[in-house]
N, C-alpha and C positions, 0 to 999 in steps of 0.2 A: 585512395585512403588507407586507411589501416583499419581492420576492424577484427572482431570478434567474431566467428563464422561457427554457426550449425550444421552439421553433416548428418549424423544419424543416432537414433536411440542405442545407448551404450558407447559413444564416442565420446571423447572431452570436448568441448569447443577447442576452437583452432585459429590461431592468429592469422590473416592473412589479409589479399588486398582485395580492394573492390573499386569501380570508378567512381570518380566524383560526383556528386550529385548535382544537379541544375534543376532549379523552380520551373513546377508549373505556372498556369498565370495565378494562381489564387494560391500559391505557396510560397514559402521561404526557405532559405535554408541556413540550419544552423552549426556553428562550430560547437561542437557538443563542450561544455562544461564539465558536466557529471551526471551521471545516469547510476539511478540504484539500483543493485541486485536485488532481484523480487523473488519471493519465495512461488510467487507463481512462474517465474521463469524456469526454477528447478522440475515444477511439475508438467512444465510445457516441455521439455527436454526426453521425460521419460514416458510421456501418453500425448506426441505430437498431431494425433488424428484430427480431436475433436477441435482443435485449436487452427485447424488448416496452414500447418509449418512446414515447410519443406527444406531437403537440402540447398545449402547456400544462404537460410533467412540470417539474420542478424536480429536479436532478439534486444532487449532494452524497451521500456516504456516509463520510467520516471527519470525525464529529461529535462535538464536546463541549459541554457545555451548562448550565444551570442549571434543574432544577425547577422550572413554574411551576404546575403544575396538575397532579393524578392522579385517575385512576378510581376507580370504587367498588370495584373489588376489588384495588386496590393495596395494597400493607403491605411495608413495607421500604424506601421511600424515602418520601421528604416534599419539601413547597416547601422550596427554599432550597439543596437539595443540589445538588453538584455534580457529572457523570457524565459518564464517555467511553461511547460507543456502539458494540456491537457492531452490523453493519449487516445479517448475514445473519438473516432472521427465518423462522423454522420455526413450526409448530404448535402447538410447548410440550408437547405429549402423549405423539409418540412415541419409543419406545427410543433413537432417537439424540438428537433434543431433550431427555429426561431427562438423557441421559449427557452432557450439553454440547456437543453435535457438531450444533448446526440445519444445517450446510452439507450434511449427507447427509440431510437428512429432504426427504422426497418433497413437501411444501408447500412449498419453501423459497421467500421471495420476498426478493430484492436492494433495501432500500431505496434512496429518494435522500431528496429534502427539506432537505438542509443549506445549498445555495444561498440562505437565506431566514433572515428573523429568528424564525420558530418552526420548530419540528418536531414533529409526533406519532410516537412510537414505544410499542412494546411495553415493559411496566416489566422483562421479564426480558432485551431486551436491552441494559439499564446497568448499568453497572460505576462504584461511587462512586472517585472519586478516590482514591489514598493522600494521607495527609498531604504536603505541601511540593511537590506538582507543581500548576504553573500550572494553573488551569482551562483556558484556550486549547491551551495546549500539550497536553492530554489527547487533541485532533484526531491526535495523533501515534500513540494507540496501535493503531489498527486498520492502518495500514503497518507499524508494528513489529511485531505479530501476523504478519502475513504473513511476512514478513522471517525470523521466527524458525521459523515453519512450514516454509521451505522447509530452513532448516538442517537441522530435526530429521529431514523425510523423507529427507535426503542421510544420514544415521546418520553425522553426522562423529564423526571420534575425536580427542581431544587430539593435538597434533603434526603435523596433517594440512597437505600443502600446499593451497593454495584458490586460484582462479580467478574473476573475478566480471568478464562481460562485461555491461556497460552501466552507466555512474556517475550513472543517475537516484535519485530518490529509494529505490527498493526496492533496488537493486545495492547503492548504501550501505548501508540496514540491514542487506543480506545480510553484508556485510563487517562491520559494526558486531558481529553476531551470531557469527560465526563466529571471529573474535578473541576475543571475549567468552567463548565456550565451548570455547576453547583451542587452536584453529588454530596452526601455526608460521609459517605463511606465508600473507598475504593480499593476492594481487594482483590490483587491478583494472584493466581496460582497458575504453578508450572511444575514441572518434574525436578527441576533444578533448582539451585538457589543462585546461580551467579549472574542474576536479574536482577535479585532484590535491591540493590543499591540503586541501579539505576531507574528502576519501578517508582521507586519513592523518591526518586529527584524528579520524576514526573510528574508526582501528586499521588501516587497510591498511598493509601494510609494503612495498608497492610499487606503481606507477603504470604501466602500458604503453600505448602507442597502439594502437588496432586498425586495423593497416595490413594488407598483404598477408603482413606478417612476424609476425601477432600470436603466433601458438604459439611462436615462437622467442623473442617480446620476454618473456614470459609465464613461458618456462622458465630464460629467463637471470635474470630477476627472482626467482623461487619456488625455484633452485639443482635445478629439473628440472623434466617437465612434472607439473603437480599431479594431486593424486589425484582433485579434485572440482571441477568444473566448473559453475557456474552460468550459465546465459543470461537474463538481467534485460532485455533489449531488447522481442526479440517481432519482429524484421525476418527478414523470409526469406532465408536462407543463414546465421543466426548458430547455428542448432542443429548445422549441418554444420560449423559452425569450433569449435564447442566440442568436437565428436567428434574433432577434428585435433588439440586442444589437449589432449586429458586424456592421461594415463597408461594403458597398454594395462591393461584389467579395472578401468579407475578407473570414475567416474560421473559423468554429464551429468545436471542438472537442469533442466528446463524450465519456466521463470518466466514469461518475457516472455508478453503476450498478441498473438498472429501471427494478427490477422482479415483473413480473406482467404485462406488457406492459405498453404503450404510446399512446397518441393522440395527431397528431399536423397538421396543415394546411401548406403544403408546399408552399403555393401561396407567401409568402413574399421571401421563402428563393430562390423562381426560379425569381423572380422581383429583387433580390438582386445578384443571381447568385453568391451565397456563395458556397464555397466547405465544405460539411460536412464529416468529417474524426472520424472514432472509433478507442481508441487506448485502451488495455489490454496485461497484460502480460509485456514483456520486452525481450531483448537479453542476453544471459547469459556472452556474451562474451564482445560484446561493451559497455553494459550499467550497470551489476551489479559492474563491479571491479570498474569504475569511480564512481559508490555510494557509495562503500567502502571507497573508499580516498578521499570520500567529507564529512565523517565520522571526518576526522581529523580538528584540530580544525583551523577556518577562519573567516571571516567577519561575514556570516550568519550562524553561527554553526544547522543545522538541529536538533539536541539533544534536541534545544527549544520546540519541537513539544511534548515532553514528559510532562506530567501531575500528572503522580502518578508511583509508582514502589510499588507489590505487591505480596504476596507468593500466594500458591494454596488455602490455606483457604477461601480467602475472593472472588474468582474467581466467584462461583453462586450469591454472592450478586453484585457485580461491573458490572456482564457482565448483568446481568438483569437491573441495571440502567442506562446501557449506550442504551438501547434500549428506552428510551426519552433522549431528549435533555439535556444536562449538560454540565456546564465549562467544563468538561473533554476533552481532546485532546488525546495524545496518551497513553495509558496505557499499561507498561509492566508488565509482569508476571514474575517475580523471584522465580523459585521453593526453592531457598537457604534462602529464605524471610517466607518460610509455616508458622513457628511457632512466627513472629513476630506479 
């Protein structure tokens, strides 16, 4: 099969071939319909050590596909089923796995493999797509579930004033869920304005520029300092900016993956008595299902974050381009477009 393969830090991904996969007893093989390029994939190729990534690895965890083979112990899935994949693979037997929360399993493995024509996953990682959801669009279920988990972690109440720092895919989907779940004001902030229309289409009520007046810019649009600020970028200094932006006794939710560490002065957080909460992954049972359901047509369609669909051949060039800020948002790799 054809795949986009990681070789080393500083080297672009390359298109090569790997053996066609075969399923283990509890696994299925999927023909990949779509796999999203995630910001965390970019981070991984810059610092693969903490993630256990090795030369020859195939990235890609935002996967949707069609079942083409099943293992001997698989029940409930059959060839031809369209599924979206939970990329967290736990042992399947411990209390957290049985409760639908493999992210807390001691044997957790974060899978890749989606930048390829086929991928093998455990059957328990697969969710059938709801009727009316396009197979390729199922690749959005994973980032949608991550964003939903962030809003749930924040214990947001209807009528809340919310700010989201960073208008990338996760930030935009946090805004989508915050508005969908009853926030009165959802103000997004970013360094550039090219995502403004997309943010408003997904439910944001305002869009501010992230300059040295970002806290005031947000307060002006939200009708006062926000109750909750989501930091969805993961760059040094943005947790501090979120603390400065939130109201006294408000909440700051750390979402962005800040590789390489951060530095901040906790004095403002202390004086404001804020809650600092971090959010990562999601609950397979309570959050992935609603994320899939949200892909059905609605007022704020999350599919609006998709800015490009490409085959495998252009992946190395696109991947390198995404290391710099562009007007792209979510790019879906669709291997059946490889020769396009």
